[in-house]
C-alpha positions in Angstrom: 32.9 0.5 -11.1 35.5 -1.3 -12.8 35.3 -1.9 -16.6 36.4 -4.7 -18.6 36.7 -4.7 -22.2 34.3 -7.7 -23.9 33.3 -8.4 -27.4 32.6 -5.6 -30.1 34.8 -3.4 -27.6 31.8 -3.3 -24.8 32.5 -2.8 -21.5 31.8 -5.5 -18.6 31.1 -4.4 -15.4 33.6 -5.6 -12.7 32.1 -5.4 -9.4 34.1 -3.3 -7.5 33.4 -5.1 -4.1 30.9 -7.5 -3.1 27.3 -6.6 -3.8 24.8 -6.6 -0.3 21.4 -5.4 -2.5 20.0 -8.0 -5.1 16.1 -6.4 -5.9 15.2 -8.7 -8.6 15.2 -12.2 -8.3 12.8 -15.5 -8.8 11.8 -18.8 -7.0 10.0 -22.1 -8.2 6.8 -20.1 -7.0 6.9 -18.8 -10.6 9.8 -19.9 -13.0 12.7 -19.9 -10.6 14.2 -23.5 -9.4 14.7 -22.6 -5.8 12.3 -23.2 -3.2 12.1 -19.5 -1.0 13.5 -20.3 2.3 16.7 -21.9 0.6 16.8 -18.9 -1.9 16.9 -16.7 0.9 19.5 -18.7 3.1 21.7 -19.0 -0.2 21.2 -14.8 -0.8 21.9 -14.6 2.8 25.0 -16.6 2.4 26.4 -14.9 -0.3 26.2 -11.9 1.5 23.3 -10.4 0.3 21.7 -7.9 3.2 18.7 -6.5 1.1 16.7 -8.8 -1.4 13.5 -8.8 -3.1 11.9 -12.1 -4.6 10.1 -10.8 -7.3 8.5 -13.8 -9.0 6.0 -13.2 -11.8 2.5 -12.5 -11.1 2.8 -14.0 -7.5 3.8 -12.7 -3.8 4.1 -16.7 -2.5 7.7 -16.8 -2.7 7.9 -13.3 -0.6 5.4 -14.8 2.2 7.4 -18.5 2.4 10.6 -16.2 2.5 9.8 -13.8 4.8 10.4 -16.0 8.1 13.7 -17.4 6.9 14.9 -14.0 5.9 14.2 -12.4 9.4 16.1 -15.2 10.9 19.0 -14.5 9.2 18.6 -11.1 9.4 18.1 -10.1 5.8 15.9 -7.4 4.9 13.3 -8.8 2.2 11.3 -6.4 0.6 7.9 -7.3 -0.7 8.3 -7.6 -4.4 6.3 -9.0 -7.6 7.5 -8.7 -11.5 4.4 -8.5 -13.7 4.7 -8.9 -17.5 2.5 -6.7 -19.5 1.4 -7.3 -22.9 2.3 -4.5 -24.8 1.9 -5.7 -28.5 -0.5 -2.3 -29.8 -1.6 -2.3 -25.8 -2.3 1.3 -24.7 -0.1 2.4 -27.6 3.3 0.6 -26.9 4.3 -2.3 -29.3 7.4 -3.9 -27.4 5.6 -7.2 -27.3 6.3 -7.5 -23.8 6.9 -4.7 -21.1 8.4 -6.0 -17.6 7.5 -4.2 -14.6 9.0 -4.5 -11.1 6.7 -3.7 -8.1 7.9 -2.9 -4.9 6.5 -2.6 -1.3 2.9 -3.8 -2.2 0.8 -4.6 0.3 0.6 -8.4 0.2 -2.9 -8.0 2.2 -4.0 -5.8 -0.9 -7.3 -8.1 -1.6 -7.4 -6.1 -5.2 -4.3 -6.7 -6.2 -4.4 -10.3 -5.4 -7.0 -10.7 -7.3 -5.1 -8.8 -10.4 -2.2 -11.4 -10.0 -4.6 -14.1 -9.2 -5.9 -13.1 -12.9 -2.3 -13.0 -14.2 -1.4 -16.6 -13.2 -4.8 -17.9 -14.6 -3.5 -16.2 -18.0 -0.3 -17.8 -17.4 -1.8 -21.1 -17.5 -3.8 -20.7 -20.1 -0.9 -19.9 -22.0 1.1 -22.7 -20.9 -1.6 -25.1 -21.4 -1.6 -23.9 -25.3 2.2 -24.3 -25.2 2.1 -28.2 -24.0 -1.0 -28.8 -26.8 1.1 -27.2 -29.5 4.5 -28.9 -28.5 2.5 -32.5 -28.4 1.2 -31.1 -31.7 4.1 -30.8 -34.0 6.0 -33.7 -32.2 7.6 -32.2 -29.5 5.5 -34.0 -26.2 6.5 -33.1 -22.6 3.5 -34.3 -20.9 5.3 -36.8 -18.8 7.4 -33.8 -17.6 4.5 -31.8 -17.1 3.2 -34.2 -14.6 5.3 -33.7 -12.0 4.9 -30.2 -11.8 3.4 -28.3 -9.0 0.3 -26.7 -10.8 -1.5 -25.6 -7.6 -3.3 -21.8 -7.9 -0.5 -20.0 -7.0 2.0 -21.0 -9.2 3.0 -18.5 -11.7 4.1 -20.8 -15.2 6.2 -19.6 -17.8 8.3 -20.4 -20.6 11.3 -21.1 -18.8 9.4 -24.1 -17.0 8.5 -25.5 -20.5 11.8 -25.2 -21.6 13.0 -27.1 -18.5 10.4 -29.8 -19.5 11.9 -30.1 -23.1 15.7 -30.6 -21.2 14.1 -33.6 -19.3 12.1 -35.1 -22.4 15.2 -34.6 -24.4 14.0 -32.4 -27.3 16.6 -29.6 -26.1 19.9 -29.6 -24.7 19.5 -26.8 -22.5 16.8 -23.9 -21.2 19.1 -21.5 -23.7 18.8 -24.0 -26.9 14.8 -24.5 -25.8 13.8 -20.7 -26.0 16.4 -20.3 -29.2 15.2 -22.7 -31.6 11.6 -23.4 -30.3 10.2 -21.4 -27.9 10.9 -17.8 -28.7 8.7 -15.3 -31.2 8.5 -16.4 -34.6 9.9 -20.1 -33.2 7.2 -23.4 -33.7 6.6 -23.7 -30.3 5.8 -19.9 -29.5 2.4 -19.2 -28.0 1.3 -15.5 -27.7 1.2 -14.1 -23.7 -2.2 -13.1 -22.8 -2.7 -10.3 -19.7 -2.6 -6.9 -18.8 -1.0 -3.8 -20.2 1.4 -1.5 -19.2 -1.3 1.2 -18.0 -2.9 -2.0 -15.9 0.0 -3.0 -14.5 1.3 0.2 -12.9 -1.6 1.3 -11.6 -2.5 -1.6 -9.9 1.6 -1.6 -8.7 0.2 1.9 -7.6 -2.8 1.1 -5.8 -1.3 -1.8 -3.8 0.9 0.8 -2.4 4.1 0.4 -4.6 6.5 1.5 -6.8 6.3 0.2 -10.2 9.8 0.2 -12.0 10.6 -0.9 -15.9 12.5 -3.8 -15.6 15.9 -4.8 -17.5 14.6 -2.1 -20.7 18.1 -1.5 -22.2 15.9 -0.2 -25.1 15.8 2.8 -22.9 19.3 3.8 -24.1 18.1 4.3 -27.6 14.0 5.0 -27.4 14.1 7.0 -23.7 10.7 8.9 -25.1 8.8 5.0 -23.9 10.4 5.4 -20.4 8.8 8.8 -20.1 5.7 8.0 -21.5 5.5 5.3 -19.0 6.8 7.9 -16.2 3.5 9.9 -17.5 1.4 6.7 -16.7 2.9 6.6 -13.4 6.4 5.0 -13.4 8.6 5.5 -11.1 11.8 3.6 -11.3 14.0 2.3 -13.6 15.8 -1.0 -13.5 19.8 0.3 -13.9 22.4 -2.4 -12.7 20.9 -5.4 -14.2 23.3 -8.3 -14.0 23.2 -8.9 -18.1 23.4 -5.3 -19.0 27.0 -3.7 -20.4 28.8 -1.2 -18.3 27.5 1.3 -21.2 24.1 0.4 -20.9 24.5 1.1 -16.9 25.9 4.4 -17.6 23.3 5.4 -19.9 20.1 4.4 -17.8 21.8 5.8 -14.7 22.0 9.2 -16.3 18.4 8.5 -17.9 17.1 7.8 -14.5 18.7 10.6 -12.8 17.1 13.0 -15.6 13.6 11.8 -15.1 14.1 11.5 -11.3 13.2 8.2 -10.9 14.4 5.6 -8.4 17.1 3.6 -9.5 17.0 -0.2 -8.8 19.2 -2.6 -9.9 19.4 -7.1 -9.7 20.6 -10.5 -10.8 17.4 -12.0 -12.4 18.2 -15.0 -10.5 16.4 -18.3 -11.6 19.4 -20.9 -11.3 18.8 -22.6 -14.7 22.5 -22.1 -15.5 24.5 -21.6 -12.1 24.4 -21.6 -8.5 23.5 -18.2 -6.7 27.3 -18.1 -5.3 28.1 -18.1 -8.7 25.6 -15.2 -10.5 26.7 -13.2 -7.6 30.5 -13.2 -8.4 29.1 -10.9 -11.4 26.2 -8.8 -9.2 26.9 -5.1 -9.0 24.4 -3.0 -6.9 25.5 -0.1 -5.3 24.7 -0.2 -1.4 23.1 2.8 -1.4 20.5 1.5 -3.9 19.0 -0.6 -1.5 18.8 1.9 1.1 17.1 4.3 -1.1 14.1 2.4 -2.2 13.7 1.3 1.5 13.7 5.4 2.1 11.6 5.9 -0.9 9.2 3.2 0.0 8.8 4.6 3.9 8.0 8.2 2.2 11.5 10.0 3.7 12.4 10.6 -0.3 10.9 10.9 -3.3 13.9 10.6 -6.2 17.1 8.8 -5.0 20.0 9.8 -7.6 20.9 6.6 -9.3 
């Protein structure tokens, strides 16, 4: 990696070349803004060759984008992101721990049943948030009325944030989170859902690899990663677009030491920029995509980060 010094002397990651791998992305089937087919096209146009749509609690984005990926010669890896409730659940107290599930079987009925339950709890939280915002004088009912509210939709706080912007209660998604929707703010509603143990077990039972997402705290608290590994965690997101170089270096060493599969991605949602603009700052070593595919195919058990 190439580095550039940023604030407080921290080093920014400068991509040494174009990335061909992005293993963490979102579409409007959860809390992104792009249609899956359009997003796959944008990723392919930017130069991505191995992609995973990891929408929250749904495989709808993968299903909808699969044919477009085949047509464009892009390898689309089945993926999902599960936000687990870790506020005292299973002994973990990090509020939320996010797990990426790669290679899960889209036809696994038990896994789909779990995801459906997660989406139901997401919808319950969403509805409670809308009511709370109305009660505190920040109604978003008109904006919500225009949303797709089908059973496959995995609604999240970014969706609420966009509604707040649309109704004039915030100037941006970031502003909505900072003043209204984050923990401790007036519009925050606690998450409901599965715990870390259940999330990892569900991913594994569907034939997938469970990867801990964007956990920068792993640098200072590697014991949490080790405990999750004992529950079946198989990978660690190392090359996350928002990480400083020091964090990437430390997580890379941790993944290597624990023999966890290293992954990386943009976590693209689409609120701040086009995919092409986000892609400029994305760096995932090309060998990680093939290493993940090899792992899922059973050809290796511990690719190096």
